[in-house]
C-alpha positions in Angstrom: 81.7 159.6 67.5 79.6 159.4 64.8 77.6 157.5 62.6 75.9 153.7 63.1 78.7 151.4 63.7 80.1 150.5 67.3 82.9 148.8 65.5 85.5 150.1 63.4 88.3 148.9 60.9 90.1 151.8 61.9 91.2 151.0 65.2 91.1 150.6 68.8 91.4 154.2 68.6 88.6 155.4 67.7 85.0 155.1 69.2 81.9 155.2 67.0 78.8 156.0 68.8 75.9 157.3 66.8 75.2 161.3 68.0 71.7 163.3 67.8 69.8 161.0 66.3 71.4 161.6 62.6 74.0 159.6 60.6 77.2 161.4 60.0 76.8 163.5 63.2 80.5 164.1 65.4 81.0 165.4 68.5 84.6 166.4 69.5 86.3 166.2 72.8 89.4 167.9 74.0 90.8 167.0 76.8 93.3 168.9 79.3 95.6 168.6 82.1 98.9 169.2 83.9 101.8 167.1 84.6 100.6 167.4 88.2 97.8 165.2 87.4 95.6 168.3 87.8 92.2 167.7 84.9 90.6 171.0 83.6 87.2 171.1 82.1 87.3 169.1 78.9 86.2 170.9 75.8 83.5 169.7 73.9 82.0 170.5 69.9 79.4 169.3 68.8 77.5 170.4 65.2 74.9 173.1 65.4 73.9 174.5 62.0 74.7 178.0 61.5 72.1 180.9 61.2 70.7 182.4 57.2 72.1 186.0 58.8 76.0 187.3 59.3 74.7 189.5 62.2 72.4 186.2 63.9 75.2 184.1 63.5 78.0 186.9 64.9 75.3 186.9 68.0 74.9 183.1 68.3 79.2 182.8 68.0 79.7 185.3 70.9 76.7 185.0 73.3 75.7 181.3 73.1 78.7 179.6 72.0 77.2 178.7 68.4 74.2 177.5 69.0 70.7 178.4 68.8 68.4 179.9 71.5 66.6 177.8 72.0 69.2 174.8 72.4 71.4 176.9 74.1 68.5 176.7 77.0 69.6 172.8 77.0 73.6 173.4 76.3 73.7 176.0 79.5 72.5 173.9 82.1 74.8 171.0 80.8 77.7 173.0 81.0 76.9 173.7 84.8 75.8 170.1 85.5 78.7 168.2 83.5 81.6 171.3 84.2 82.5 171.3 80.4 82.9 174.0 77.7 80.7 173.3 75.0 80.5 175.2 71.6 78.9 174.1 68.5 79.6 175.0 64.5 78.6 172.9 61.7 81.5 170.7 61.4 81.3 170.2 65.1 85.6 170.7 65.1 87.7 173.7 65.7 87.0 176.2 63.1 89.9 177.4 60.3 90.6 180.4 62.2 91.6 178.3 65.5 94.0 175.8 63.7 95.7 178.5 62.0 96.4 180.7 65.0 97.5 177.7 67.0 99.7 176.3 64.9 101.3 178.8 63.0 102.4 180.1 66.6 104.6 177.1 67.0 108.4 177.5 67.1 108.7 180.6 66.1 111.5 182.6 68.0 109.5 184.6 70.2 107.6 181.5 71.8 111.0 179.8 72.5 112.0 183.3 74.2 109.1 183.6 76.3 109.0 179.6 77.3 112.4 179.5 78.6 111.7 182.0 81.4 108.6 180.4 82.2 110.1 176.9 82.6 108.2 175.5 79.9 109.4 172.6 78.1 108.9 172.4 74.1 109.3 169.1 73.0 108.6 168.1 69.1 107.0 165.0 67.9 109.0 162.9 65.3 106.4 162.2 62.5 104.4 159.0 63.0 105.5 158.7 66.6 102.6 160.5 68.2 101.5 157.4 69.6 104.2 157.1 71.7 105.2 160.7 72.3 101.5 162.6 72.5 100.3 162.6 76.6 96.6 161.5 75.6 97.7 158.5 73.4 100.4 157.2 75.9 98.2 157.0 78.9 95.1 158.5 78.6 93.1 157.6 75.9 93.2 153.8 76.7 90.9 154.4 80.0 89.1 157.1 79.1 87.9 155.3 75.5 87.6 152.2 77.2 84.7 154.1 79.9 83.2 155.3 76.9 83.1 151.8 75.0 81.5 150.2 78.3 78.5 153.1 78.7 78.0 152.5 75.2 77.8 149.0 75.4 75.9 149.3 78.5 73.0 151.4 76.5 72.7 148.8 74.2 72.1 146.1 76.3 69.6 148.2 78.4 68.2 148.9 74.9 67.9 145.2 74.0 66.9 144.6 77.2 63.7 146.5 77.0 63.3 145.3 73.6 62.8 141.6 74.5 60.5 142.5 77.4 58.2 143.2 75.1 58.2 139.9 72.8 55.4 138.5 74.6 53.3 141.1 73.5 54.5 141.0 70.1 53.5 137.5 70.1 50.2 138.0 71.2 49.7 140.8 68.1 51.0 138.1 65.9 48.7 135.4 67.0 45.6 137.8 66.6 46.5 138.5 63.5 46.5 135.2 61.9 43.3 134.7 63.7 41.6 138.0 61.9 43.5 136.2 58.6 42.5 133.2 58.7 38.6 134.3 59.3 39.2 136.7 56.6 39.8 134.2 54.5 37.0 131.7 55.8 34.2 134.5 55.8 34.7 136.6 52.7 35.1 135.9 48.9 38.2 136.0 47.3 38.7 139.6 46.2 37.5 141.2 49.5 39.5 138.8 51.5 42.6 139.7 50.0 42.1 143.6 50.3 41.0 142.8 54.0 44.4 140.3 54.6 46.2 143.6 52.9 44.7 145.9 55.0 45.3 144.0 58.5 49.1 143.4 57.3 49.8 146.9 56.8 47.9 147.9 60.3 50.3 145.2 62.2 53.8 146.0 60.4 56.7 144.4 61.8 58.5 146.0 65.3 62.4 145.5 64.3 64.5 146.3 67.1 65.3 150.0 66.4 68.6 151.5 68.0 68.1 154.8 69.9 71.2 156.8 69.5 72.9 158.7 72.1 71.9 162.7 72.2 73.9 165.5 72.8 72.9 165.2 76.5 74.1 161.7 77.1 77.3 162.1 75.3 78.4 165.4 77.3 77.5 163.6 80.3 79.8 160.2 79.1 82.7 162.5 78.3 82.9 164.3 81.8 81.8 161.1 83.6 84.8 159.6 82.2 87.5 162.0 82.2 86.2 162.7 86.2 87.3 158.7 86.5 91.1 159.2 85.3 93.3 159.0 88.3 96.0 161.7 88.5 98.6 159.0 88.4 97.6 158.4 85.4 97.8 161.6 83.9 101.1 162.2 85.4 102.3 158.7 83.3 101.7 160.3 80.2 103.9 163.5 80.7 106.7 160.7 82.2 106.4 158.7 79.3 106.6 161.2 77.0 109.9 162.3 78.3 108.6 165.4 80.3 108.6 164.0 84.1 111.5 162.7 85.7 110.3 163.0 89.5 110.9 160.3 92.3 108.1 160.6 93.9 105.9 159.5 90.7 107.7 156.6 89.6 106.2 153.9 91.2 102.7 155.1 90.1 103.1 153.7 86.5 102.1 149.7 87.2 99.9 151.1 89.5 98.0 153.4 87.5 97.5 151.1 84.6 96.7 148.3 86.4 93.5 150.4 88.2 92.7 151.5 84.5 92.4 148.2 83.3 89.6 147.6 86.1 87.5 150.1 84.7 85.8 148.1 81.4 
């Protein structure tokens, strides 16, 4: 979620939201669920500036989830409110060590041997086919991100409504400015009038609409509410469409879950 855009040419899978009142600031979410339709607390990664010293960086990472002490007060309260696991680092993305540990364990002999007695199915996804094989892309992302877009649009409309509500006040200020300029032109000599007009214009200024970006609290609440809104049937349909679930008890859920989720927007 980042920058000033609400529309992107990269496709409907990406939701762009300006976060934390800064350009190019991102927040990454990881969603977890199982094929019984159970959802687990989301993991959120926000951008956080690292400490100067290595000792302080290690302390922030181990005790404060990567945040500074002052920010951690807000984040810890937000974790309790949203039931999300919230972390921070300089790129708002999973760190390199985690990525390497995650990938180098795929398909090793130890992993395959350990998965068999646990009844864990390992399914390789062909290149360029993740959109039909990855569970989140198959059925979770559309209703989840549609919910995020709805909240983002609601926020935009609220800010626009507030700006338009002050239009009469701005009209009165513009009318007063025009009267003051006319009076200055009549009562003062040319040089003094020009100076007074410039002063009046500088003091008045324009009040264009300024988009106020959602902050860390807004983003965490949005993610939590949209994740909570997904029904178990939608979660299970992702596993079923990915070929991981073939339970006759849930075969009739797919159409029903799709029709329910489309009404979220």
